matplotlib code that plots the C-alpha trace (Angstrom):
import matplotlib.pyplot as plt

x = [-64.2, -67.9, -70.3, -72.3, -75.5, -78.0, -81.4, -83.9, -87.1, -89.1, -87.8, -87.2, -88.2, -91.8, -90.8, -87.9, -84.4, -82.7, -79.2, -76.9, -73.5, -71.1, -70.0, -67.6, -66.9, -69.9, -72.3, -74.5, -77.0, -79.9, -82.4, -85.8, -88.9, -90.7, -88.7, -86.8, -83.0, -82.1, -78.9, -77.8, -75.4, -73.9, -72.3, -75.5, -77.9, -79.8, -81.7, -82.7, -84.4, -81.9, -84.4, -87.8, -87.5, -90.2, -92.9, -91.7, -88.1, -87.6, -83.9, -82.0, -78.3, -76.1, -72.4, -70.4, -67.6, -64.3, -62.8, -59.2, -57.9, -54.6, -53.7, -54.5, -57.5, -60.2, -61.1, -64.1, -67.7, -69.1, -71.6, -73.1, -74.5, -78.1, -79.7, -83.4, -86.2, -87.3, -84.1, -82.4, -78.9, -78.9, -75.9, -76.9, -74.9, -74.5, -77.2, -79.7, -79.8, -80.0, -77.2, -77.9, -80.3, -79.8, -81.8, -79.5, -81.3, -84.6, -86.1, -84.5, -80.9, -79.9, -76.3, -74.0, -70.3, -67.5, -64.1, -61.2, -59.8, -63.2, -62.8, -65.6, -68.9, -70.5, -74.2, -75.9, -79.5, -82.5, -82.1, -78.8, -76.6, -73.5, -72.7, -69.7, -70.2, -67.8, -67.5, -70.0, -72.6, -71.8, -72.1, -68.8, -69.5, -71.7, -69.4, -71.6, -75.1, -76.9, -80.3, -80.7, -80.6, -77.2, -77.9, -74.5, -71.2, -67.7, -64.5, -61.1, -58.5, -56.7, -60.0, -59.1, -61.7, -65.3, -66.9, -70.6, -73.3, -74.9, -77.6, -75.6, -72.3, -69.7, -68.0, -64.8, -64.6, -61.6, -62.3, -59.8, -61.6, -60.7, -59.2, -60.1, -63.2, -63.2, -66.5, -67.4, -70.4, -70.2, -73.6, -76.5, -78.9, -79.0, -76.1, -77.5, -74.4, -70.7, -67.8, -64.1, -61.5, -58.9, -56.5, -56.4, -57.7, -60.3, -63.9, -67.0, -70.3, -73.7, -76.7, -80.1, -78.5, -78.1, -74.3, -71.6, -68.3, -64.7, -62.8, -59.4, -59.2, -58.7, -62.1, -60.7, -62.9, -61.2, -64.2, -67.8, -70.1, -72.7, -76.2, -78.1, -81.8, -82.4, -80.8, -77.7, -78.8, -75.7, -71.9, -69.3, -65.5, -64.0, -61.7, -58.5, -59.4, -59.1, -62.8, -66.1, -69.8, -72.6, -76.3, -79.4, -83.0, -82.6, -79.0, -75.6, -72.4, -68.8, -66.2, -62.4, -61.1, -60.5, -64.2, -64.6, -67.0, -66.1, -69.7, -73.3, -75.9, -79.7, -81.1, -84.8, -84.2, -85.9, -83.6, -80.3, -80.5, -77.2, -74.2, -71.6, -68.4, -67.2, -63.9, -62.0, -63.4, -64.7, -68.4, -71.0, -74.4, -77.1, -80.2, -83.1, -86.2, -88.4, -87.5, -84.7, -81.1, -78.8, -75.6, -72.9, -69.3, -66.5, -65.8, -63.9, -61.0, -57.9, -54.1, -51.6, -47.8, -45.9, -47.7, -50.1, -53.6, -55.4, -59.1, -61.1, -64.1, -65.9, -65.3, -63.0, -61.9, -59.3, -58.5, -54.9, -54.4, -51.1, -51.6, -48.6, -50.2, -53.8, -53.2, -55.7, -55.3, -58.1, -57.0, -59.5, -59.3, -60.9, -62.1, -63.0, -60.2, -59.5, -56.3, -54.0, -50.9, -49.0, -45.4, -41.8, -42.9, -45.2, -48.9, -49.6, -53.2, -54.6, -57.9, -59.6, -57.4, -54.4, -51.9, -51.2, -47.9, -47.8, -44.8, -45.5, -43.6, -46.0, -49.7, -50.5, -48.8, -49.0, -47.1, -49.8, -49.3, -51.8, -52.2, -52.1, -54.8, -57.6, -57.9, -54.9, -55.3, -52.2, -49.7, -46.4, -43.9, -40.2, -38.0, -37.0, -39.9, -43.2, -44.9, -48.3, -50.1, -53.0, -54.8, -52.0, -48.6, -46.4, -44.9, -42.2, -42.3, -40.1, -41.7, -41.0, -43.5, -40.9, -41.5, -38.4, -39.2, -41.9, -40.7, -42.3, -42.7, -44.5, -47.6, -48.0, -51.5, -51.0, -54.6, -54.3, -51.1, -51.5, -49.4, -48.4, -47.1, -45.1, -42.4, -40.3, -37.0, -34.8, -33.1, -35.1, -38.6, -39.7, -42.9, -44.3, -45.4, -49.1, -49.1, -46.4, -46.3, -42.9, -41.3, -40.3, -39.1, -36.4, -36.0, -33.8, -35.9, -34.0, -34.2, -36.9, -34.6, -34.2, -31.4, -28.2, -28.6, -32.3, -33.2, -35.9, -35.7, -37.4, -38.5, -39.3, -42.9, -45.5, -44.6, -47.3, -45.6, -42.5, -40.8, -37.6, -35.5, -35.4, -31.9, -28.3, -26.5, -28.0, -25.3, -26.6, -30.3, -32.1, -35.6, -37.6, -40.3, -43.0, -44.0, -47.2, -45.6, -45.3, -41.5, -39.6, -36.6, -34.0, -31.8, -29.7, -31.2, -27.9, -25.7, -22.4, -21.0, -21.6, -24.2, -27.8, -27.9, -31.3, -31.5, -34.5, -34.6, -38.0, -40.9, -44.7, -44.5, -47.9, -46.9, -43.8, -42.6, -39.3, -38.4, -38.5, -35.2, -33.0, -32.9, -34.7, -37.5, -40.4, -43.1, -45.5, -43.9, -45.7, -47.9, -44.8, -44.0, -40.5, -37.9, -34.9, -32.5, -30.1, -31.5, -28.6, -26.3, -26.9, -24.7, -21.9, -22.1, -25.1, -24.4, -25.3, -28.8, -30.6, -28.7, -29.9, -33.6, -36.0, -39.3, -42.3, -45.8, -48.2, -51.5, -52.7, -52.7, -55.1, -54.6, -53.9, -52.9, -51.6, -48.6, -49.6, -46.4, -43.1, -42.0, -39.3, -39.6, -43.4, -45.1, -48.7, -50.6, -54.2, -56.0, -58.5, -61.4, -60.1, -58.8, -55.3, -52.7, -49.4, -46.4, -42.9, -39.6, -36.3, -34.8, -31.2, -31.0, -32.1, -29.4, -26.9, -27.7, -27.5, -24.0, -22.5, -23.9, -22.0, -18.9, -19.3, -17.9, -16.9, -20.5, -21.8, -19.5, -20.7, -24.4, -23.8, -21.9, -24.7, -27.5, -25.7, -27.8, -26.4, -28.6, -27.2, -23.6, -24.4, -25.8, -22.7, -20.5, -22.3, -22.4, -18.7, -17.7, -19.9, -18.1, -14.7, -14.2, -12.1, -11.2, -14.9, -15.8, -13.2, -14.7, -18.2, -17.4, -15.5, -18.6, -20.8, -18.2, -17.3, -13.6, -12.8, -14.0, -12.0, -8.8, -9.6, -10.1, -6.7, -5.2, -6.8, -5.4, -1.9, -2.0, 0.6, -1.5, -4.9, -5.8, -5.2, -7.0, -10.1, -10.0, -10.1, -12.9, -14.9, -13.9, -15.2, -18.6, -18.6, -17.9, -15.1, -15.3, -15.0, -12.1, -10.3, -10.9, -9.6, -6.3, -5.8, -6.3, -3.7, -1.4, -1.4, -1.5, -0.2, -2.9, -5.6, -4.3, -4.0, -7.6, -8.8, -6.4, -7.8, -11.3, -10.3, -11.2, -8.4, -9.4, -9.6, -6.3, -4.5, -6.2, -4.9, -1.4, -1.2, -2.7, -0.2, 2.7, 3.5, 3.1, 2.0, 4.3, 2.6, -0.8, 0.4, 2.2, -0.9, -3.1, -0.6, -0.6, -4.5, -4.8, -2.2, -4.0, -7.2, -5.4, -6.6, -5.1, -5.0, -7.8, -8.0, -6.5, -5.2, -3.3, -1.9, -0.7, 1.1, 2.5, 4.7, 6.5, 6.7, 9.0, 7.6, 10.1, 8.6, 11.7, 11.6, 7.9, 8.3, 11.1, 8.8, 6.0, 8.3, 9.4, 5.8, 5.1, 8.3, 7.3, 3.9, 5.2, 7.7, 4.9, 2.7, 5.5, 6.2, 2.6, 2.3, 5.5, 4.1, 0.7, 2.5, 4.7, 1.6, -0.1, 2.9, 2.8]
y = [3.6, 4.4, 5.9, 3.6, 5.5, 5.1, 6.6, 6.1, 4.3, 7.4, 11.0, 12.9, 16.2, 16.7, 19.1, 19.4, 19.7, 22.8, 22.5, 20.4, 21.0, 18.8, 19.9, 16.9, 13.7, 12.1, 14.9, 16.7, 19.6, 19.7, 22.5, 22.1, 24.0, 22.4, 25.2, 22.6, 22.2, 18.6, 17.2, 13.8, 11.6, 8.9, 6.9, 6.5, 6.9, 9.4, 12.4, 15.3, 18.7, 21.5, 24.3, 25.0, 28.2, 30.8, 30.1, 32.9, 31.6, 29.2, 28.2, 28.2, 27.8, 26.9, 27.2, 26.5, 28.8, 27.3, 24.9, 25.6, 29.1, 29.4, 25.9, 26.6, 25.3, 27.9, 28.4, 30.7, 29.7, 27.2, 29.1, 28.8, 31.3, 30.5, 32.4, 32.4, 33.3, 36.4, 38.3, 37.8, 36.4, 34.6, 33.7, 30.6, 28.9, 25.1, 24.9, 26.5, 29.9, 32.7, 35.0, 37.7, 38.3, 41.1, 42.3, 41.3, 41.4, 42.3, 38.9, 35.6, 35.2, 32.4, 31.7, 32.5, 31.5, 32.1, 32.7, 30.3, 32.3, 33.2, 36.9, 37.6, 36.2, 36.8, 36.6, 36.4, 37.4, 37.3, 41.0, 40.4, 41.8, 40.4, 41.7, 41.1, 41.0, 40.9, 37.9, 39.6, 40.3, 43.9, 45.0, 45.8, 46.4, 45.6, 43.8, 43.5, 44.5, 43.0, 42.6, 38.9, 36.6, 35.2, 31.5, 30.5, 31.9, 30.6, 32.1, 31.8, 29.8, 33.0, 34.6, 37.6, 36.9, 35.8, 33.5, 34.0, 33.2, 35.6, 33.8, 31.7, 33.5, 32.9, 36.0, 36.1, 39.4, 40.5, 42.3, 45.0, 47.9, 48.7, 45.2, 43.4, 41.3, 37.9, 37.0, 34.3, 32.4, 29.0, 27.2, 27.3, 27.5, 29.3, 28.3, 26.9, 25.9, 26.6, 25.5, 26.5, 24.0, 25.5, 22.7, 22.4, 25.9, 24.4, 25.7, 23.5, 24.6, 23.0, 24.4, 24.1, 22.9, 19.6, 19.7, 20.0, 21.6, 21.9, 25.2, 26.5, 29.8, 31.7, 30.5, 27.9, 24.9, 21.6, 19.3, 19.4, 16.5, 15.0, 16.3, 14.6, 14.1, 16.9, 20.1, 19.9, 21.2, 20.7, 20.3, 20.0, 19.5, 17.0, 18.6, 17.1, 18.4, 14.9, 14.2, 16.0, 15.0, 16.2, 16.0, 16.1, 14.6, 11.0, 11.2, 11.3, 11.1, 10.8, 12.2, 12.7, 16.2, 16.1, 15.5, 11.8, 9.8, 7.1, 6.0, 6.9, 6.3, 6.6, 7.1, 8.0, 11.5, 13.9, 16.7, 16.9, 20.6, 20.7, 18.4, 18.7, 16.6, 15.8, 17.4, 14.1, 13.6, 10.1, 10.9, 12.9, 14.2, 15.5, 17.6, 15.9, 17.4, 14.7, 15.4, 12.8, 13.4, 11.2, 9.8, 8.3, 7.1, 6.0, 2.3, 0.2, 2.6, 0.8, 1.1, -0.9, -1.5, -4.1, -7.4, -6.1, -4.8, -3.3, -2.6, -0.7, -3.1, -1.4, 1.7, -0.2, -3.1, -3.6, -6.6, -7.3, -9.5, -10.8, -11.3, -13.7, -16.4, -15.1, -15.0, -12.7, -10.9, -9.0, -5.9, -4.7, -1.3, 0.1, 3.3, 4.2, 4.6, 8.2, 8.0, 5.3, 5.0, 2.0, 2.4, 1.3, -2.0, -0.4, 0.4, 3.5, 3.8, 6.6, 6.4, 9.2, 8.5, 6.2, 5.5, 1.9, 0.9, -2.5, -4.1, -5.9, -8.9, -9.2, -8.1, -9.6, -7.3, -3.6, -0.9, 1.4, 4.9, 7.6, 10.8, 14.3, 15.4, 13.2, 14.6, 13.6, 15.1, 13.7, 10.8, 10.9, 8.0, 7.7, 4.6, 5.2, 7.3, 8.8, 12.2, 13.1, 16.4, 17.4, 20.7, 22.3, 20.7, 18.4, 15.3, 12.9, 9.4, 6.4, 3.1, 2.1, 4.8, 7.2, 10.9, 12.1, 15.8, 18.4, 21.1, 24.5, 27.5, 30.6, 31.7, 28.5, 27.0, 23.3, 22.5, 23.1, 21.1, 18.3, 15.7, 18.3, 20.8, 18.6, 16.0, 13.7, 11.8, 10.0, 13.2, 16.1, 17.6, 20.1, 22.2, 24.8, 27.9, 28.3, 32.1, 32.6, 29.7, 30.7, 29.8, 26.2, 25.6, 22.9, 21.1, 18.4, 15.3, 14.3, 17.6, 19.6, 22.5, 24.6, 23.4, 25.4, 29.1, 28.8, 30.6, 28.9, 28.1, 30.9, 30.3, 33.1, 32.1, 30.0, 26.4, 23.7, 20.5, 19.5, 16.2, 15.1, 12.2, 9.2, 7.7, 8.6, 10.7, 13.8, 16.0, 14.9, 15.4, 17.0, 18.6, 18.7, 21.3, 22.1, 25.8, 27.5, 27.7, 23.8, 24.0, 21.3, 22.4, 20.6, 22.0, 20.8, 20.9, 21.6, 24.3, 23.2, 26.7, 27.1, 29.3, 27.9, 26.7, 25.7, 24.0, 23.7, 20.1, 20.1, 22.2, 21.5, 18.9, 18.0, 15.6, 13.8, 11.1, 9.9, 6.2, 4.6, 2.8, 4.9, 8.7, 8.4, 10.8, 10.2, 12.6, 13.4, 16.1, 17.7, 14.5, 12.3, 9.9, 11.0, 9.3, 11.3, 8.3, 10.5, 14.1, 15.1, 14.9, 18.7, 19.2, 17.2, 17.7, 19.7, 18.5, 14.9, 15.7, 15.3, 12.1, 10.5, 11.0, 8.3, 9.3, 7.5, 8.4, 8.9, 9.0, 6.0, 8.1, 10.8, 14.4, 15.6, 12.4, 12.1, 10.1, 7.8, 5.9, 4.8, 1.6, -0.6, -0.5, 0.1, 3.5, 3.8, 6.7, 7.8, 8.9, 11.8, 9.3, 7.8, 4.5, 3.4, 2.6, 0.9, 1.2, -0.4, 1.4, -0.4, -2.0, -1.3, 2.3, 1.2, -1.5, 1.0, 3.3, 0.4, -0.7, 2.8, 3.6, 0.5, 1.2, -1.9, -0.1, -3.3, -4.5, -1.1, -1.3, -4.9, -3.9, -1.0, -3.3, -5.9, -3.4, -1.5, 1.6, 5.2, 6.5, 4.0, 4.9, 8.6, 7.9, 5.9, 8.8, 11.2, 8.9, 8.1, 11.8, 12.5, 9.8, 10.9, 7.5, 8.7, 5.4, 4.4, 7.9, 7.7, 4.4, 5.8, 9.1, 7.2, 4.9, 8.0, 9.6, 12.6, 12.6, 16.1, 15.0, 11.8, 13.9, 16.2, 13.2, 11.9, 15.3, 15.2, 11.7, 12.8, 15.7, 15.1, 16.1, 15.1, 18.8, 19.8, 16.7, 17.5, 21.2, 20.1, 17.7, 20.6, 22.7, 19.9, 20.2, 24.0, 24.9, 27.5, 29.2, 25.9, 24.8, 28.1, 27.8, 24.2, 25.3, 28.4, 26.3, 23.9, 26.8, 25.9, 29.6, 29.1, 26.4, 28.8, 31.6, 29.2, 28.0, 31.6, 32.2, 29.1, 30.4, 33.9, 35.4, 37.9, 40.3, 37.5, 36.0, 39.3, 40.0, 36.6, 37.2, 40.7, 39.5, 36.6, 38.5, 35.8, 35.1, 38.6, 38.3, 34.9, 36.6, 39.6, 37.2, 35.1, 38.3, 39.8, 36.5, 36.4, 40.0, 39.4, 36.3, 38.4, 41.5, 43.7, 46.5, 46.5, 48.7, 47.4, 50.0, 47.5, 45.5, 48.7, 49.8, 46.5, 46.2, 49.3, 47.9, 44.2, 42.6, 39.6, 36.8, 33.5, 31.5, 32.8, 32.1, 28.6, 27.9, 29.2, 27.0, 23.9, 24.8, 25.0, 21.5, 20.1, 21.5, 20.0, 16.6, 16.7, 17.6, 14.9, 12.3, 13.4, 13.2, 9.6, 8.6, 10.0, 8.2, 4.8, 5.2, 5.8, 2.8, 0.6, 1.9]
z = [74.1, 74.7, 77.3, 79.5, 80.3, 83.2, 83.8, 86.6, 85.9, 87.0, 86.6, 89.9, 88.3, 87.1, 84.2, 81.8, 83.4, 82.1, 83.6, 85.7, 87.5, 89.5, 92.9, 93.3, 91.5, 93.2, 93.8, 91.2, 91.3, 88.8, 88.1, 86.5, 85.3, 88.3, 90.3, 92.3, 92.7, 93.4, 94.9, 93.6, 95.6, 93.3, 96.2, 98.2, 95.2, 97.2, 95.8, 97.9, 97.3, 98.0, 97.5, 96.0, 94.0, 93.7, 91.1, 88.8, 88.6, 85.8, 85.8, 82.5, 83.2, 86.2, 86.6, 89.8, 91.0, 89.8, 92.4, 91.4, 90.6, 88.8, 90.0, 93.7, 95.6, 96.1, 99.7, 98.9, 99.8, 97.3, 95.3, 91.8, 89.3, 88.3, 85.4, 84.9, 82.6, 84.6, 83.6, 86.9, 87.8, 91.2, 93.2, 95.2, 98.0, 98.2, 100.8, 98.4, 99.9, 97.3, 98.4, 95.8, 92.9, 90.4, 87.4, 84.7, 81.3, 79.7, 78.9, 79.9, 80.9, 78.6, 79.8, 82.7, 83.0, 85.5, 84.1, 84.9, 87.8, 89.3, 89.1, 86.7, 85.6, 82.1, 81.3, 77.9, 77.4, 75.2, 74.8, 72.8, 75.5, 77.1, 80.6, 82.9, 86.6, 89.6, 91.9, 94.3, 91.5, 90.7, 87.1, 85.6, 81.9, 79.0, 76.6, 73.5, 72.3, 69.3, 67.9, 68.4, 71.5, 72.6, 73.3, 74.6, 75.8, 76.7, 78.1, 76.3, 78.1, 79.1, 80.3, 78.1, 75.4, 75.2, 72.6, 72.0, 69.5, 67.1, 65.1, 62.6, 63.5, 66.1, 67.7, 69.7, 71.5, 73.6, 76.9, 76.0, 74.3, 70.7, 70.2, 67.0, 67.1, 65.3, 63.7, 61.1, 59.8, 61.5, 60.8, 58.4, 61.3, 64.6, 66.9, 70.2, 72.2, 72.2, 74.4, 74.4, 75.9, 78.2, 77.5, 73.7, 72.8, 70.4, 70.0, 69.8, 68.3, 67.7, 65.9, 64.4, 61.1, 63.1, 62.9, 65.4, 64.4, 65.8, 65.2, 66.2, 68.1, 64.8, 63.4, 61.1, 60.6, 61.7, 61.6, 60.5, 61.3, 59.0, 59.6, 62.5, 62.7, 65.2, 66.2, 68.4, 71.8, 73.9, 73.6, 76.3, 76.4, 78.8, 81.4, 79.8, 76.3, 74.7, 74.3, 74.0, 74.3, 72.1, 72.9, 70.7, 70.8, 72.2, 71.2, 73.1, 71.2, 72.5, 70.2, 70.0, 70.1, 66.3, 65.8, 64.9, 67.0, 69.5, 70.3, 69.7, 72.4, 72.0, 75.5, 76.0, 77.3, 74.9, 74.1, 76.1, 77.0, 78.9, 79.4, 82.2, 82.8, 86.3, 87.3, 86.8, 83.3, 83.9, 84.3, 82.3, 83.4, 81.0, 81.6, 79.8, 78.3, 79.8, 83.4, 83.7, 84.7, 82.5, 84.0, 81.9, 82.5, 80.1, 79.6, 77.1, 77.0, 75.5, 76.0, 73.9, 74.3, 72.5, 73.1, 75.8, 75.3, 78.3, 78.4, 81.0, 81.3, 84.2, 86.3, 88.7, 86.6, 83.8, 81.7, 80.6, 77.5, 76.3, 72.5, 72.3, 74.4, 75.0, 78.7, 80.5, 83.8, 85.6, 87.7, 90.4, 92.0, 95.2, 93.5, 89.9, 87.4, 86.4, 84.2, 83.0, 80.9, 79.5, 78.3, 79.0, 80.6, 83.2, 83.7, 85.8, 86.9, 89.1, 90.9, 92.9, 95.9, 94.9, 92.2, 91.2, 89.4, 87.7, 86.0, 82.7, 84.2, 87.1, 87.0, 90.5, 92.9, 92.1, 94.0, 95.6, 97.1, 98.1, 96.0, 97.4, 94.9, 93.7, 90.2, 88.1, 84.6, 82.9, 83.1, 81.2, 81.3, 80.7, 81.1, 84.7, 86.1, 85.4, 85.9, 87.3, 86.7, 89.0, 89.1, 91.2, 90.7, 88.7, 90.5, 89.3, 90.8, 90.4, 89.4, 93.1, 94.2, 95.6, 95.0, 93.1, 92.5, 92.0, 89.6, 90.2, 87.9, 89.4, 87.5, 85.4, 85.2, 85.7, 85.0, 81.3, 80.6, 78.1, 76.3, 73.6, 76.2, 78.5, 77.9, 80.1, 79.7, 82.2, 83.3, 82.0, 82.2, 79.5, 80.1, 77.6, 79.4, 79.7, 79.5, 76.8, 74.3, 73.0, 76.3, 77.2, 80.8, 81.3, 84.7, 86.1, 86.7, 89.8, 91.6, 90.0, 89.6, 86.4, 84.2, 83.9, 84.6, 85.0, 81.8, 79.7, 76.1, 74.1, 70.6, 68.1, 67.7, 69.6, 70.1, 69.3, 70.3, 72.3, 72.7, 74.5, 73.1, 75.4, 75.1, 75.7, 78.3, 79.9, 78.2, 74.8, 75.5, 72.7, 72.5, 69.3, 68.9, 66.2, 66.1, 64.7, 61.2, 61.3, 61.3, 63.2, 65.2, 67.3, 70.1, 73.0, 76.4, 78.2, 76.6, 78.3, 78.0, 74.3, 72.6, 72.5, 68.9, 67.4, 64.1, 61.7, 60.5, 58.7, 57.5, 57.1, 59.9, 61.3, 64.1, 65.4, 67.9, 69.3, 69.3, 72.7, 72.4, 70.1, 69.3, 66.0, 65.2, 62.9, 61.7, 58.9, 56.8, 53.8, 53.1, 53.4, 56.2, 57.3, 59.6, 60.8, 61.5, 63.3, 63.8, 66.1, 63.1, 62.7, 65.7, 64.1, 60.3, 59.0, 55.4, 56.4, 57.6, 54.2, 53.7, 57.0, 56.2, 54.9, 53.4, 51.9, 50.8, 53.7, 51.8, 53.8, 56.9, 55.6, 56.7, 59.3, 61.2, 64.7, 65.9, 68.8, 69.4, 68.0, 69.8, 68.4, 64.6, 64.6, 64.3, 65.2, 63.6, 64.2, 61.1, 60.9, 61.1, 64.3, 62.9, 63.9, 61.2, 61.8, 59.6, 59.9, 60.0, 59.1, 62.2, 61.0, 62.2, 65.7, 65.7, 64.5, 67.4, 69.8, 68.5, 68.5, 72.0, 73.3, 71.2, 69.0, 65.9, 64.1, 64.3, 63.2, 60.1, 59.4, 59.5, 57.1, 54.7, 54.9, 54.3, 51.5, 52.3, 51.8, 54.6, 57.1, 56.1, 56.5, 60.0, 60.9, 59.7, 62.0, 64.9, 64.6, 64.4, 67.5, 69.4, 68.0, 66.4, 63.5, 61.8, 61.5, 60.4, 57.7, 56.3, 56.5, 54.7, 52.0, 51.5, 50.8, 48.6, 50.8, 49.8, 51.2, 54.6, 54.4, 53.7, 56.7, 59.0, 57.9, 58.6, 62.1, 62.7, 61.9, 64.4, 67.2, 70.3, 71.7, 72.2, 68.6, 67.5, 69.7, 68.5, 64.8, 65.5, 67.0, 63.9, 61.7, 63.4, 62.9, 66.6, 65.9, 69.3, 71.2, 69.0, 69.7, 73.4, 73.5, 71.7, 73.9, 77.0, 75.8, 75.0, 71.3, 70.2, 66.7, 66.0, 67.3, 65.0, 62.0, 62.2, 61.8, 58.9, 57.2, 57.8, 56.6, 60.0, 59.6, 62.4, 65.0, 63.8, 64.2, 67.5, 68.9, 67.5, 69.1, 72.4, 72.8, 71.1, 68.6, 64.9, 64.0, 61.0, 60.1, 60.0, 58.0, 55.5, 54.9, 54.6, 52.0, 50.0, 50.1, 48.8, 46.1, 44.8, 44.4, 43.1, 45.9, 48.1, 51.9, 53.4, 56.9, 59.3, 61.8, 59.2, 57.7, 61.2, 62.0, 58.4, 59.0, 62.0, 61.2, 58.7, 56.8, 56.0, 54.8, 55.7, 59.3, 59.5, 58.2, 60.7, 63.5, 62.4, 62.3, 65.8, 67.0, 65.6, 67.1, 70.6, 70.3, 69.3, 72.2, 74.6, 73.3, 73.6, 77.2, 78.2, 76.7, 78.6, 81.8, 81.3, 80.6, 83.7, 85.9, 84.3, 85.2, 88.8]

ax = plt.figure().add_subplot(projection="3d")
ax.plot(x, y, z, "-o")
ax.set_aspect("equal")
plt.show()
């Protein structure tokens, strides 16, 4: 990926250009020390003078009023804030008319920025003051005052904090009075420019020490560049938070959000004093010290999937290469490409007006449909459909171009969703809340309605990354999430009447990805490459989880790496320097998942015997129990030496009725309440009481016996024996109360139990006779 730059032969401005700002994807305004504001039309290549400012106004910074506010189109008049060297803040209309001018600072006003919802404007001055203004230009408050100029300022994604420069220091100050201020030394020279991404919450800074740096919102350094030849005069995040641009003297660099460089351009621009991305993130404009306005657009972007490699060669052209036979196809588009995604055998491309869907089997005839909004910021694909995010809404489309659903959640900012905060499977959409990062909303993909009772999943701390598994039925859908503590959790999407259980399956996890064809999870955990061959085993038998994990050294990936994809048996990881590294995972677990999902249990046993791998046997044991395939589970548990569980499985197999068998399988997985409910529903009261006796849940056992007026003496007898074995006296008031009125006779109890089993066997026999008769009919 690189930037293709273009400059006119002769500059349109006579003096240095101080600031630029896009009004639309094809229209730009530029301000210069020659007192002119020019409008550039990229479609017609025309440049016109909007207004000639007064001679005392030397513009310094320009920022357009935000187009979208909280995901909705803003219908307000199109105005921009212009700061100047005479200490004034000007609100200027699109036609160039100065709507209002206010005395803002003593000395030059060095920066001015609207917040994300357009309710406030902040200015920073040479006098060291930061002031907040209303939308109409009324002074609200002076946020900070210091003894040195504030060269740059940026709003936090929530518009509740402000980042500004203070010499060599960066300061994050909340708007709330008496809140804690975060301040740290960031550079060895004066900091000239900062930017704060609304999407990834990362901070970017550049200074006179000739370095650019990436920070998290807590002030922790994530990346520091090598020193350049000249001071860094401009930095700017791309709208989707995946890229940023950095400008210096005769230098323009395109970088990944983690800091490493995609490309370095050396245009003849003088110092790049300001950089601004277009709203769709495909174009970049720069204000140049020699009077030029620099234009650049992204080319040579690449997408890979299995044997296909796709490259964006020009703004409207893609090249598809099949590496198996070197066949090349060229895809032409009417408008410039904004976003693209390649996965699950389909290429989805969005331009400024349309969406193109290509099948990997046929690159000649795409399916084309018009878009409601031009600026698509994210594409997420699943096997059966894909999801588009624009500034206002989320849309789910089938690969035939049919709109399936559009899930809505009031108050959520769709413009800052990214691939870490949204996930899609064949039946489910998961979206992390943009206001409270502990909350994950779950929607039905087919209807867009909230799943179940409509309550979201709420984690105890902020969630960093979410991912839905891709295979299996909707009832077995799982969501994996990594929180701020770097702990990895797994939970069911659909509760099915049971308590919402969430299991921790890993700690110190940096990144993760689900396999595209089996529910296998891989990640980088504590400097080890880890594969959870069957993570859902925690819902079946928690003891098996450590036995179904494969780990190996991950030093080749460097730290912290990022999972790009897990397709088939190949995992692609991006290292911290930007290079891609591929590693292979054993194909046997994927085959095992495939065989068990299609009930080919003999084949599953055969592959385990062939591989002679304990991890594989452990996976098969869990998969067999999840599918209630007891004979296979018995063999698998025997192979890993779990003799106690083999005996319990044999006990389950000997049970006379299906209901008691199902209840004990649930009990095996630790679902006591579901087991009890199953038995009570089948009117097997004694069994329900007995499981609580076996688990020493004495109070519940007595409660059931009293409620159903049966086997009270059985519970009392077992309780008495238990206390006798441990040499203790009865202290429970309820048991003392019932002991007085109930006689315990072991022979009678034994006879009653035998009678219960005889009844159950008789009922099971009758039901099997009835089913065989109905089959004959």
